[in-house]
C-alpha positions as CSV (number, residue, x, y, z in Angstrom):
1,X,223.2,177.9,169.4
2,X,220.8,177.6,172.2
3,X,220.0,174.0,173.4
4,X,215.9,173.3,173.1
5,X,214.2,174.5,176.0
6,X,210.8,174.2,176.8
7,X,208.6,177.1,177.3
8,X,207.7,176.4,180.7
9,X,211.5,176.0,181.6
10,X,212.3,179.4,180.1
11,X,209.7,181.1,182.2
12,X,211.2,179.4,185.0
13,X,214.6,180.6,184.1
14,X,213.7,184.2,183.5
15,X,211.6,184.1,186.8
16,X,215.2,183.2,188.7
17,X,217.1,185.9,186.7
18,X,214.1,188.4,188.0
19,X,213.2,189.1,184.5
20,X,209.5,189.0,183.9
21,X,207.1,189.1,180.2
22,X,204.0,190.5,179.5
23,X,202.2,190.7,176.2
24,X,201.2,194.0,175.2
25,X,198.0,194.4,172.8
26,X,198.8,197.1,170.3
27,X,197.3,198.4,166.7
28,X,199.9,200.2,165.6
29,X,203.6,201.3,166.8
30,X,204.9,204.6,165.6
31,X,208.3,205.9,166.0
32,X,209.1,209.5,165.3
33,X,212.1,210.5,164.0
34,X,213.3,213.8,162.7
35,X,213.4,212.4,158.9
36,X,209.8,211.0,159.3
37,X,208.3,207.9,161.4
38,X,208.7,204.4,161.2
39,X,205.0,202.9,161.3
40,X,204.3,199.4,162.5
41,X,200.9,197.8,161.8
42,X,199.4,195.3,163.4
43,X,202.1,194.6,165.6
44,X,203.5,191.6,168.2
45,X,204.6,193.8,171.3
46,X,206.4,192.0,174.2
47,X,207.4,194.0,177.4
48,X,210.7,192.7,179.2
49,X,211.0,193.8,182.8
50,X,214.3,192.9,184.1
51,X,216.7,194.4,187.3
52,X,218.6,196.5,184.4
53,X,215.4,198.0,182.7
54,X,212.2,197.6,180.6
55,X,212.6,197.1,176.9
56,X,210.2,196.3,174.1
57,X,210.3,193.9,171.7
58,X,208.2,194.8,168.5
59,X,207.8,192.9,165.2
60,X,205.1,193.4,162.5
61,X,204.4,194.9,158.9
62,X,206.9,197.9,158.8
63,X,206.5,201.2,156.4
64,X,207.6,204.7,156.6
65,X,206.4,207.9,156.2
66,X,208.5,210.6,155.4
67,X,208.4,214.4,157.0
68,X,206.8,216.8,155.2
69,X,208.5,220.2,155.5
70,X,205.6,223.1,156.2
71,X,206.3,226.3,154.4
72,X,205.6,229.1,156.3
73,X,205.0,233.1,155.8
74,X,206.3,236.3,156.6
75,X,203.2,236.7,158.5
76,X,203.8,233.5,160.5
77,X,207.4,234.9,161.3
78,X,205.9,238.3,162.5
79,X,203.1,236.5,164.5
80,X,205.5,234.6,166.0
81,X,207.7,237.6,166.9
82,X,205.0,239.4,168.4
83,X,203.8,236.4,170.6
84,X,207.1,235.2,171.7
85,X,208.4,238.6,172.0
86,X,211.7,237.5,170.0
87,X,214.2,238.1,167.1
88,X,213.3,237.2,163.3
89,X,216.3,235.1,163.1
90,X,214.9,232.8,166.3
91,X,211.2,233.0,165.3
92,X,212.5,231.7,161.6
93,X,214.3,229.0,163.5
94,X,211.4,228.1,165.7
95,X,209.2,227.7,162.9
96,X,211.7,225.4,160.7
97,X,212.0,223.1,163.8
98,X,208.3,222.9,164.5
99,X,207.7,222.2,161.1
100,X,205.8,225.3,160.6
101,X,203.4,225.1,163.7
102,X,202.7,228.9,164.8
103,X,201.3,227.5,168.4
104,X,204.6,224.9,168.7
105,X,207.2,228.0,167.6
106,X,205.5,230.0,170.0
107,X,205.6,228.2,173.0
108,X,209.1,226.4,172.3
109,X,210.4,230.1,172.3
110,X,208.3,231.2,175.1
111,X,209.7,228.0,177.6
112,X,213.2,229.2,176.2
113,X,212.7,232.7,177.7
114,X,211.8,231.6,181.0
């Protein structure tokens, strides 16, 4: 249990330890994950700077958005093969990883080839 400390004392203690906090005005925070996104609407965001690094404290109304798998066609696979000069298996894998986004699949394969 923490003793009651007034905010001014807390700020002084934090400053002595090299910790600074800053409120960040944000409308929405999105955390992107492979399974889908976590969305925090009307968040309260505080950035805490310390010698160990920066951290963020976020609170607000949370909702989740499931990632939709986009399907791709054989024409999409052929296009990736032609543009990225890769195998069919590589093209299909890149399309799956990009969620069916042709441009992203081609760019990721081209980066791998460099």
